[in-house]
C-alpha positions in Angstrom: 0.6 -21.1 -19.5 3.1 -18.3 -19.5 0.2 -15.9 -19.5 -1.3 -17.4 -16.4 2.1 -17.2 -14.6 2.4 -13.6 -15.6 -1.1 -12.9 -14.3 -0.4 -14.4 -10.9 2.9 -12.5 -10.7 1.1 -9.2 -11.4 -1.5 -10.1 -8.8 1.2 -10.8 -6.2 3.0 -7.6 -7.2 -0.3 -5.6 -6.8 -0.8 -7.1 -3.3 2.7 -6.1 -2.2 2.2 -2.7 -3.7 -1.0 -2.1 -1.9 0.5 -3.3 1.4 3.3 -0.8 1.0 0.8 2.0 0.1 -1.4 1.2 3.0 1.6 1.4 5.4 2.6 4.8 3.9 -1.0 6.0 4.1 -1.3 5.0 7.8 2.0 6.9 8.5 0.6 10.0 6.7 -2.6 9.7 8.7 -0.7 9.5 12.0 1.3 12.6 11.1 -1.9 14.4 10.1 -3.6 13.4 13.3 -0.6 14.7 15.3 -0.7 18.0 13.4 -4.4 18.5 13.9 -4.3 17.7 17.6 -1.5 20.1 18.3 -3.6 22.9 16.9 
């Protein structure tokens, strides 16, 4: 039982982590696009 709870917690944590990473990646992509267009 505790193992299942731990698994769901880890899955929820992974989802939050990937959402944060995707936001950071999109920010980096925007900065990169701005740099490449100003060339």
